[in-house]
N, C-alpha and C positions, 0 to 999 in steps of 0.2 A: 503494500499499500504507498511505503515511504517512497519508493521507486518510481512509483505511478505520479503520485503528486509532484514529485521534482521534475520527471518528464515533461507534467502539463504544463508547468510552469516555463520551462525551457522552450516547449514548442510555442507557448502563446507569445512568448519576448520574439522567436524568430519571424512568426508570422506577423507581428506588428512591423517588424525590421524590415520585412520582404514586402510589406503592403504598397509602398510606394511605388517599386518598380517593379510590380506583377503586370503583366499583360492582361488581365482579367481580375478587376477589383471584386466584382461580383463574386467570383470564386472564393477569392480571400476571406470575404463577410462568410460566405457559408462554410469556409473549410474553420472559422474560429469557433461556429457554433458548434459543429461536430464532432470536434477535438476532445474533448472530454469522452465523448463515448468509444472513441475508436484511438485513444491517446496510446496503449499500449503496442498495437500494431503500428499505427503511424510512425511512433519515437522509433521502434526496434526495426522498422523498414525504411530509415530515413524518408518518410512521405511515401514513400512509393506506394502501400497501401492505407487507405484514407477512409475505405467503406468496409473493414473487417472488425466487427464487433472482440471486444475483449473475452469473452467466451468461447467465440470461436479461433480467435488467436492463441488461446491457452492449449486447446485442441491443436492445433497446428505445432506446437513446440511442443506437445507431449511427445507426439508421434516422432519427431524428429530427434527428440534426447533419446526416445528408447528403440532406435533405429540403428542396432550395431553397424559400423562401418568396416568393420573386419569379420570375417566367419569364425566362429568358435563354437568349441574347442577345436583347435588344429590337429587334434590328436585323429579327428574324423576323417584326415586327408594326409596325414603325416606321421606313418608309425613311429618315425623316429624322432617326432619332437621331443626334445628335453626342457621345454619349459624357458627357453632363450629366445624372446620373438626377436632378438638383431640379428639373428642368423642369417647373415644375406644368402649365404650358400642355398639355404634352401629357397629363399624367394628367388633367386635368381633361376633355379631349376626349374620354377614354377612353369609350364607354358602358359603363354599372357590371355587365352581363353580362358584358361582354367581361373587365373588371378581373378581378373573381371567376373567370370559368373558365379565366383563366390564372395565378392568384397565389393565395396563402396556402390551401393544402389543407391536410387532416390530416396529422400527424408521430407521433401515438401512437394505440395501440389500448388500448382497455379490454376486459378481457376478458369483463364483464358488464355492457356497456352496454345499458340499459332505455330506452325510450320511455315515458315518465310521463305519464299523463294521456288516453292512447287516439291515435286518428289525428285528422289534420286540424289547422288553427292553433290555438294556443295552448297543446300539448303539448309539453315539449323532452325530448331523450336526455339522460340523467345517467349519468356514469361510476360503474361499480358501485356503485349505491345501497344494497347492503347492507352494507358498509363503513361507510357514513356515520354511523349512530347510534354505533359503537364508536369510529371514529377522535375523535368529538367531544367523548369523556371523556377524552380524554389529557390530559395540563399542556401548556398553550398556550405555554408558553415555548419550545417548540420551533421554533413559527414567529414571527420575526422582529417586534417591534413589539408583542408581544401576552404579558400576563403574568397572563389567567385562566384559571382553571378550570372548563370548563362540564360538566354533566351531560348535557343534550338538545343536540340538534343545533338551528342557529339558519338561518332559511332568510329572506331578503327578495327580495320579487317585484316588481318596477317596472313599472307600468303592466300593466294586467289589461282593461282593457275591459269590464269584467263578466263575463270568460270566468274560471273558478276550477276548472277541470278539470286542470291541472296540481298545483296545491296539494291538491286532495282527490286526486288521482291520489296523490301523494307521501305523504300521510298513510295510506291505506289500504294502500300497498305496504309501509311501513317499519312500521306497526302504531302504535296509538293513542298519545300521551303520548312520543312518542319525537323529537319536533319541533316548535319553537315558530316558527310562519308568519306573517309579516306581509307584508301585501298593500298598494301605494299608488297611486294614481291620481288625477289632477285632477278627474276626474268621480266624483259620489258613488254608491257601489253597495253603501254599508253594507247597505241593505235586502235586500240579496241572498247577501250573505257566509255561509256554512256555520259558524256559531259554533261549533255544538256540534263542530266536529273541531278546535279548536286555532288556528282561523286567524283573524288580527284586520286589520282592514281600516282605514286612514289615508286622508282625501281631501286628498291632496298631492302633487304630482308632484318628479321629480328634478331637480337643476342642479348647478352646480359649487360648491365652496367658495368665497366670496366674501370671507371674512375675518371675525372676531367681529364688527366694527362694523357690518354691516349689517342694516340693519330692512327693507329692500325685498322683500317677502316675495312679491309678485307679479307679480314680473317673470323671464321664463323666459330662460334662454342663448339668443344666437342660434344656430339652427338651421342648421347646417350642410348640411340633406340637403332639407328641403322648407320653401317659405315659411311663416312661423306664421300661423294664422288669428287674427282678433280675437277669439273666444272665449278663446283661452289665456293671454291678459293678465289675466283675469279668475280664474284658477286659482291656487291657492296651491304653491308653490316652497320646497324644501328641500334642503341639500346631504346627503349621507350622512352626513358626522360630524354634522352639526345632527341630524338622523334617529337617529342611535344614543344621542346623549347624552339627548334627549327620551324615547326607550324603555328607559334606562338600560343600553344594550350596547357603551356606549365601552369600547375596547380589547377587545372580544370578536371572535370569528373568524367572520366568515359563512361555513357550511358550503356555501350554497349562493347564488349572488348572480343571480337571474333577472331581465334589463332585456327590455324592448319600448317604447321609450319614445319612436318615432319621430322618432329622429334626435338625442337629447339626448344620445346614446352618446358621440361625439366630443368633448364638451365636456366632460362630467363625470367622465372616466376617471380623470384623475390623482388623482381625489379616491380611488381606490382603486387605484393604481399604487404605492404607498410614498411617496406627497407630502405625506400629511397623517397623522392621529392615526388612520386607518382602515387595520387590518390587512391585507392582503391577501385576498380572498375563497378559499375552498379551490376552488369551481368556480363557471365565470362562464357563465350557460346565455344566448347574447344574440343579439337579431335587429337587426344592421346595416344601415343604408338608404343606399343610394349608394354612392360612394367619392369623397367630395370631398377636391383635394387642397389641401395637403399633410396632413389629418389623417387619412385613412384608412391610408395608408403609415406616418405616425408613430405611430400607434394601435397598428397590428399589431407594429411594431418595438419598441416599450415593452412590450407582454405578454411577448415572447419575453426581452427585456431583464430583466424580474423574475420570468422563469421559468416562464413560462406554455407549456403545448403545446397543441395543438389535438388532439380526439379526435373531433370531430364537424363537421361540415358538410351544409348543404342548403339549396336555395333555396325560398322560401316564395312559391311558383308562384300557391297560390289568393289570397293578399293583394297580391303582385305580379306578375302576370304576364310584365311586361315583365324578369323577374330581379335588379330594384333592390334587394330584401330577401332577407338570405341569415342562414340560422340556422347559430350556431357554437355549440360547446361547448368551452370551455378548463379546463384542470386544472392548478391550481399545483404545481409543484415547485422543488427548490432551484436557484438558477442555476447551480450546480456540475453539474447535466444536463446543460448543453451545453456545456460545457468539457470 
């Protein structure tokens, strides 16, 4: 009860501060009246959910907290289990399809989850996309690490392979001029990007932040999923913080961070998990590749530590018939959600 009271006063202050800059003052007045009824969900979702009652939200919390992330007991599929969960030899020996078949399932439900971009490889499931434009106008001081105020949603899409179906689908779903979308790939697809839809292409890939003094733009991270091909050494790479600085987005919150970078996710993740100047993205739509130990377990543990819930999971069987590639949808909530 004390937490709810504190949250309520906090939210009222944020809403009053953002009232003058809001594109819809009527909405702000409405929001102030409703905040007490939906205060817990509103606070713990950073304003994303403004219509989920406290009782319904507590039910969602209970489900998330009771959903085990790792299969237990391990003895059911490891006859030599000695009680040491840090034994990377065991985890490395586990086939990826078996690893994902027994671990890290969705623990949260979005009422209006939508597959954006159609069927097949490339499109992604998004949590309640109708909420994104409105949430992007909120005063982002509600989200730790950010002091910016935005009017349009901001989307980064890492790795496209020339496939822009998701980005086009999102613009068509939300309406023109609602989102600013940037697509990144080490191969040059600038000739095919649909520029008329406010989709901007940048010819570089993603890697972890190596500090301010590095000038080595052509060296990718060690890939923990697949051996790097020689062609990747000639591509340009930048960290997420470098990218946001170049594009003038430093301190802004990404409403969607979409990643399909064929294994770079395991090394670059800490750049958007609170370890740098990059505020945690609102939604992370990611294809993970294989399950390298200890990176895979540590990665999922860190996502939960920073308040991310899993709202979607599916294997990318057309791209990886053996089940080595899994599509995940994560939503950022306050770490209090799990407490």
